[in-house]
Every structure is written in C-alpha cells, then in structure tokens.
C-alpha positions as a Markdown table, in Angstrom:
| # | Residue | x | y | z |
|---|---|---|---|---|
| 1 | Unk | 0.0 | 0.0 | 0.0 |
| 2 | Unk | 1.3 | 3.4 | -1.0 |
| 3 | Unk | 1.9 | 6.0 | 1.7 |
| 4 | Unk | -0.5 | 9.0 | 1.3 |
| 5 | Unk | 1.6 | 12.1 | 0.8 |
| 6 | Unk | 0.8 | 15.3 | 2.5 |
| 7 | Unk | 0.6 | 18.5 | 0.5 |
| 8 | Unk | 3.6 | 20.8 | 0.7 |
| 9 | Unk | 2.5 | 24.0 | 2.4 |
| 10 | Unk | 2.9 | 27.4 | 0.8 |
| 11 | Unk | 5.7 | 29.5 | 2.4 |
| 12 | Unk | 5.8 | 33.3 | 2.7 |
| 13 | Unk | 9.6 | 33.4 | 2.4 |
| 14 | Unk | 12.7 | 31.2 | 2.2 |
| 15 | Unk | 13.3 | 31.5 | 6.0 |
| 16 | Unk | 9.9 | 30.0 | 6.7 |
| 17 | Unk | 10.5 | 27.2 | 4.3 |
| 18 | Unk | 14.0 | 26.5 | 5.8 |
| 19 | Unk | 12.5 | 26.3 | 9.3 |
| 20 | Unk | 9.7 | 23.9 | 8.0 |
| 21 | Unk | 12.2 | 21.5 | 6.4 |
| 22 | Unk | 14.5 | 21.5 | 9.4 |
| 23 | Unk | 11.9 | 19.8 | 11.4 |
| 24 | Unk | 9.8 | 17.8 | 8.8 |
| 25 | Unk | 10.7 | 14.6 | 6.9 |
| 26 | Unk | 10.5 | 15.2 | 3.1 |
| 27 | Unk | 9.4 | 11.6 | 2.6 |
| 28 | Unk | 6.0 | 12.6 | 4.1 |
| 29 | Unk | 5.6 | 15.1 | 1.2 |
| 30 | Unk | 7.6 | 13.8 | -1.7 |
| 31 | Unk | 7.7 | 10.4 | -3.4 |
| 32 | Unk | 11.5 | 10.2 | -4.0 |
| 33 | Unk | 11.1 | 6.9 | -6.0 |
| 34 | Unk | 9.8 | 9.1 | -8.8 |
| 35 | Unk | 12.7 | 11.6 | -8.6 |
| 36 | Unk | 14.8 | 12.3 | -11.6 |
| 37 | Unk | 18.4 | 13.3 | -11.8 |
| 38 | Unk | 18.8 | 16.9 | -13.2 |
| 39 | Unk | 21.7 | 19.1 | -14.2 |
| 40 | Unk | 21.8 | 22.9 | -13.7 |
| 41 | Unk | 24.3 | 24.1 | -16.3 |
| 42 | Unk | 23.7 | 27.8 | -15.8 |
| 43 | Unk | 24.4 | 28.0 | -12.0 |
| 44 | Unk | 26.9 | 30.6 | -11.0 |
| 45 | Unk | 29.3 | 30.2 | -8.1 |
| 46 | Unk | 28.3 | 31.8 | -4.9 |
| 47 | Unk | 30.0 | 32.7 | -1.7 |
| 48 | Unk | 27.0 | 31.5 | 0.4 |
| 49 | Unk | 27.3 | 28.1 | 1.9 |
| 50 | Unk | 24.4 | 25.7 | 1.0 |
| 51 | Unk | 23.7 | 22.3 | 2.4 |
| 52 | Unk | 21.1 | 19.6 | 2.3 |
| 53 | Unk | 20.4 | 16.8 | 4.8 |
| 54 | Unk | 20.1 | 13.4 | 3.2 |
| 55 | Unk | 19.2 | 10.1 | 4.8 |
| 56 | Unk | 22.2 | 7.7 | 4.8 |
| 57 | Unk | 20.6 | 5.4 | 2.2 |
| 58 | Unk | 20.2 | 8.4 | -0.2 |
| 59 | Unk | 23.8 | 9.5 | 0.0 |
| 60 | Unk | 25.8 | 9.1 | -3.2 |
| 61 | Unk | 29.5 | 8.5 | -2.9 |
| 62 | Unk | 31.6 | 10.1 | -5.6 |
C-alpha cells in the first residue's frame, strides 16, 4: 500500500521554508522513488554556503 503524501505548504519566504524542512521529513511530502536526476548548467558560483540533509541510504559516494 502506498503512503499517502501530505501537500507541501505554501511559504511566505525562504526562512519560513527553511524552518519547516529543518523539522519535517521530506518523505512525508515527496515520493522520492519518482525523482529524476537533473543538471543545472547555468548555475553561477556563490560565496554563500548551502547544504542539504540526506538520509544515509540516499547518499551518493563520488
């Protein structure tokens, strides 16, 4: 039986979204089995640090 996904709430700003994902599990909102690998060729370098938390089994060793 498939897990019923919850709708992702609308956020007023990026800070609100960041706070939400810091305490919620994305697997309650997203079916990662349907995820596709993408490439962002036009991204520019930034001086801001960015990180994402991944469950151990999702980690890709390069």
